[in-house]
Structure formats: C-alpha cells, structure tokens
PyMOL CGO cylinders between C-alpha atoms (Angstrom):
from pymol import cmd
from pymol.cgo import CYLINDER

trace = [
    CYLINDER, 25.17, 113.50, 62.47, 27.62, 112.73, 65.37, 0.3, 1, 1, 1, 1, 1, 1,
    CYLINDER, 27.62, 112.73, 65.37, 26.53, 109.02, 65.60, 0.3, 1, 1, 1, 1, 1, 1,
    CYLINDER, 26.53, 109.02, 65.60, 27.01, 108.57, 61.80, 0.3, 1, 1, 1, 1, 1, 1,
    CYLINDER, 27.01, 108.57, 61.80, 30.44, 110.07, 61.81, 0.3, 1, 1, 1, 1, 1, 1,
    CYLINDER, 30.44, 110.07, 61.81, 31.15, 107.86, 64.82, 0.3, 1, 1, 1, 1, 1, 1,
    CYLINDER, 31.15, 107.86, 64.82, 29.95, 104.87, 62.96, 0.3, 1, 1, 1, 1, 1, 1,
    CYLINDER, 29.95, 104.87, 62.96, 32.16, 105.73, 59.87, 0.3, 1, 1, 1, 1, 1, 1,
    CYLINDER, 32.16, 105.73, 59.87, 35.14, 106.21, 62.26, 0.3, 1, 1, 1, 1, 1, 1,
    CYLINDER, 35.14, 106.21, 62.26, 34.42, 102.88, 64.08, 0.3, 1, 1, 1, 1, 1, 1,
    CYLINDER, 34.42, 102.88, 64.08, 34.00, 101.00, 60.61, 0.3, 1, 1, 1, 1, 1, 1,
    CYLINDER, 34.00, 101.00, 60.61, 37.22, 102.32, 59.25, 0.3, 1, 1, 1, 1, 1, 1,
    CYLINDER, 37.22, 102.32, 59.25, 39.21, 101.53, 62.25, 0.3, 1, 1, 1, 1, 1, 1,
    CYLINDER, 39.21, 101.53, 62.25, 38.13, 98.00, 62.26, 0.3, 1, 1, 1, 1, 1, 1,
    CYLINDER, 38.13, 98.00, 62.26, 38.42, 97.64, 58.65, 0.3, 1, 1, 1, 1, 1, 1,
    CYLINDER, 38.42, 97.64, 58.65, 42.10, 98.69, 58.68, 0.3, 1, 1, 1, 1, 1, 1,
    CYLINDER, 42.10, 98.69, 58.68, 42.90, 96.92, 61.70, 0.3, 1, 1, 1, 1, 1, 1,
    CYLINDER, 42.90, 96.92, 61.70, 41.33, 93.68, 59.63, 0.3, 1, 1, 1, 1, 1, 1,
    CYLINDER, 41.33, 93.68, 59.63, 43.38, 94.69, 56.63, 0.3, 1, 1, 1, 1, 1, 1,
    CYLINDER, 43.38, 94.69, 56.63, 46.46, 94.81, 58.66, 0.3, 1, 1, 1, 1, 1, 1,
    CYLINDER, 46.46, 94.81, 58.66, 45.92, 91.26, 59.98, 0.3, 1, 1, 1, 1, 1, 1,
    CYLINDER, 45.92, 91.26, 59.98, 44.89, 90.12, 56.58, 0.3, 1, 1, 1, 1, 1, 1,
    CYLINDER, 44.89, 90.12, 56.58, 48.09, 91.38, 54.97, 0.3, 1, 1, 1, 1, 1, 1,
    CYLINDER, 48.09, 91.38, 54.97, 50.49, 90.99, 57.90, 0.3, 1, 1, 1, 1, 1, 1,
    CYLINDER, 50.49, 90.99, 57.90, 52.84, 88.82, 55.81, 0.3, 1, 1, 1, 1, 1, 1,
    CYLINDER, 52.84, 88.82, 55.81, 53.49, 91.54, 53.09, 0.3, 1, 1, 1, 1, 1, 1,
    CYLINDER, 53.49, 91.54, 53.09, 56.92, 93.21, 53.20, 0.3, 1, 1, 1, 1, 1, 1,
    CYLINDER, 56.92, 93.21, 53.20, 55.42, 96.76, 53.61, 0.3, 1, 1, 1, 1, 1, 1,
    CYLINDER, 55.42, 96.76, 53.61, 53.27, 95.81, 56.54, 0.3, 1, 1, 1, 1, 1, 1,
    CYLINDER, 53.27, 95.81, 56.54, 56.05, 93.71, 58.19, 0.3, 1, 1, 1, 1, 1, 1,
    CYLINDER, 56.05, 93.71, 58.19, 58.22, 96.74, 57.93, 0.3, 1, 1, 1, 1, 1, 1,
    CYLINDER, 58.22, 96.74, 57.93, 55.60, 99.02, 59.41, 0.3, 1, 1, 1, 1, 1, 1,
    CYLINDER, 55.60, 99.02, 59.41, 55.38, 96.40, 62.54, 0.3, 1, 1, 1, 1, 1, 1,
    CYLINDER, 55.38, 96.40, 62.54, 51.75, 95.33, 62.66, 0.3, 1, 1, 1, 1, 1, 1,
    CYLINDER, 51.75, 95.33, 62.66, 51.44, 95.68, 66.39, 0.3, 1, 1, 1, 1, 1, 1,
    CYLINDER, 51.44, 95.68, 66.39, 51.97, 99.45, 66.04, 0.3, 1, 1, 1, 1, 1, 1,
    CYLINDER, 51.97, 99.45, 66.04, 49.29, 99.65, 63.15, 0.3, 1, 1, 1, 1, 1, 1,
    CYLINDER, 49.29, 99.65, 63.15, 46.88, 97.84, 65.74, 0.3, 1, 1, 1, 1, 1, 1,
    CYLINDER, 46.88, 97.84, 65.74, 47.76, 100.46, 68.24, 0.3, 1, 1, 1, 1, 1, 1,
    CYLINDER, 47.76, 100.46, 68.24, 47.00, 103.35, 65.99, 0.3, 1, 1, 1, 1, 1, 1,
    CYLINDER, 47.00, 103.35, 65.99, 43.69, 101.67, 64.86, 0.3, 1, 1, 1, 1, 1, 1,
    CYLINDER, 43.69, 101.67, 64.86, 42.64, 101.30, 68.58, 0.3, 1, 1, 1, 1, 1, 1,
    CYLINDER, 42.64, 101.30, 68.58, 43.61, 104.96, 69.40, 0.3, 1, 1, 1, 1, 1, 1,
    CYLINDER, 43.61, 104.96, 69.40, 41.62, 106.08, 66.45, 0.3, 1, 1, 1, 1, 1, 1,
    CYLINDER, 41.62, 106.08, 66.45, 38.73, 104.07, 67.58, 0.3, 1, 1, 1, 1, 1, 1,
    CYLINDER, 38.73, 104.07, 67.58, 39.02, 105.51, 71.11, 0.3, 1, 1, 1, 1, 1, 1,
    CYLINDER, 39.02, 105.51, 71.11, 39.19, 109.03, 69.65, 0.3, 1, 1, 1, 1, 1, 1,
    CYLINDER, 39.19, 109.03, 69.65, 36.00, 108.22, 67.71, 0.3, 1, 1, 1, 1, 1, 1,
    CYLINDER, 36.00, 108.22, 67.71, 34.32, 107.02, 70.67, 0.3, 1, 1, 1, 1, 1, 1,
    CYLINDER, 34.32, 107.02, 70.67, 34.71, 110.55, 72.16, 0.3, 1, 1, 1, 1, 1, 1,
    CYLINDER, 34.71, 110.55, 72.16, 31.96, 111.72, 69.85, 0.3, 1, 1, 1, 1, 1, 1,
    CYLINDER, 31.96, 111.72, 69.85, 29.39, 109.51, 71.61, 0.3, 1, 1, 1, 1, 1, 1,
    CYLINDER, 29.39, 109.51, 71.61, 29.43, 111.45, 75.03, 0.3, 1, 1, 1, 1, 1, 1,
    CYLINDER, 29.43, 111.45, 75.03, 29.25, 114.73, 73.16, 0.3, 1, 1, 1, 1, 1, 1,
    CYLINDER, 29.25, 114.73, 73.16, 26.24, 113.59, 71.33, 0.3, 1, 1, 1, 1, 1, 1,
    CYLINDER, 26.24, 113.59, 71.33, 24.37, 112.30, 74.41, 0.3, 1, 1, 1, 1, 1, 1,
    CYLINDER, 24.37, 112.30, 74.41, 24.00, 115.27, 76.53, 0.3, 1, 1, 1, 1, 1, 1,
    CYLINDER, 24.00, 115.27, 76.53, 25.72, 117.19, 79.47, 0.3, 1, 1, 1, 1, 1, 1,
    CYLINDER, 25.72, 117.19, 79.47, 25.76, 115.42, 82.83, 0.3, 1, 1, 1, 1, 1, 1,
    CYLINDER, 25.76, 115.42, 82.83, 28.59, 114.28, 85.08, 0.3, 1, 1, 1, 1, 1, 1,
    CYLINDER, 28.59, 114.28, 85.08, 29.69, 111.09, 83.37, 0.3, 1, 1, 1, 1, 1, 1,
    CYLINDER, 29.69, 111.09, 83.37, 29.58, 112.40, 79.90, 0.3, 1, 1, 1, 1, 1, 1,
    CYLINDER, 29.58, 112.40, 79.90, 31.59, 115.37, 80.77, 0.3, 1, 1, 1, 1, 1, 1,
    CYLINDER, 31.59, 115.37, 80.77, 34.23, 113.16, 82.21, 0.3, 1, 1, 1, 1, 1, 1,
    CYLINDER, 34.23, 113.16, 82.21, 34.09, 110.54, 79.60, 0.3, 1, 1, 1, 1, 1, 1,
    CYLINDER, 34.09, 110.54, 79.60, 34.74, 112.80, 76.59, 0.3, 1, 1, 1, 1, 1, 1,
    CYLINDER, 34.74, 112.80, 76.59, 38.17, 114.14, 77.66, 0.3, 1, 1, 1, 1, 1, 1,
    CYLINDER, 38.17, 114.14, 77.66, 39.41, 110.81, 78.94, 0.3, 1, 1, 1, 1, 1, 1,
    CYLINDER, 39.41, 110.81, 78.94, 38.54, 108.95, 75.72, 0.3, 1, 1, 1, 1, 1, 1,
    CYLINDER, 38.54, 108.95, 75.72, 39.95, 111.70, 73.58, 0.3, 1, 1, 1, 1, 1, 1,
    CYLINDER, 39.95, 111.70, 73.58, 43.21, 111.91, 75.61, 0.3, 1, 1, 1, 1, 1, 1,
    CYLINDER, 43.21, 111.91, 75.61, 43.70, 108.05, 75.81, 0.3, 1, 1, 1, 1, 1, 1,
    CYLINDER, 43.70, 108.05, 75.81, 42.91, 107.60, 72.05, 0.3, 1, 1, 1, 1, 1, 1,
    CYLINDER, 42.91, 107.60, 72.05, 45.33, 110.54, 71.12, 0.3, 1, 1, 1, 1, 1, 1,
    CYLINDER, 45.33, 110.54, 71.12, 48.12, 109.14, 73.41, 0.3, 1, 1, 1, 1, 1, 1,
    CYLINDER, 48.12, 109.14, 73.41, 47.83, 105.60, 71.94, 0.3, 1, 1, 1, 1, 1, 1,
    CYLINDER, 47.83, 105.60, 71.94, 47.88, 106.97, 68.27, 0.3, 1, 1, 1, 1, 1, 1,
    CYLINDER, 47.88, 106.97, 68.27, 50.72, 109.18, 68.72, 0.3, 1, 1, 1, 1, 1, 1,
    CYLINDER, 50.72, 109.18, 68.72, 52.98, 106.80, 70.89, 0.3, 1, 1, 1, 1, 1, 1,
    CYLINDER, 52.98, 106.80, 70.89, 52.62, 104.36, 68.19, 0.3, 1, 1, 1, 1, 1, 1,
    CYLINDER, 52.62, 104.36, 68.19, 54.04, 106.80, 65.61, 0.3, 1, 1, 1, 1, 1, 1,
]
cmd.load_cgo(trace, "trace")
C-alpha cells in the first residue's frame, strides 16, 4: 500500500510541476510565481519519498532517512508558501 501511495504522490507532484511549466504564461500562474510552485512540488515529492524508508524496514539508514526526507520536504513546501 505504501509504495502505491508513494507512486501516486510522485505522479501528482511531477504532473503539477509539468502543468506549471506548460501554463507558465497564464496570468494566474505568473501571479503565483512559478518558481514557488516548483518548490512546493519538490517539497511534496520529498515528503512522499519519506514513505519509502517506512515501507522497507527498520535499520539505521532507513530510520535516519525518514525524518530527513520528511523535514526537508516540509520545510521546502511551507517556505514557498
């Protein structure tokens, strides 16, 4: 279940990043400043990537990777807001 949700999050983050790039000339997208929309997509992608270490198992690397991915993704997402 975790990998499926991770794939959905990856797909949506990449889709909305592509949508932002494709529609970057629209007034509403220019007003939202596309660079910040890209940062939000990247942060969401990193937060979604934090699901992977939880699904793999418990060893030292995965236990350290989960909080780092989650914290960096959260910081990126909310710093762009």
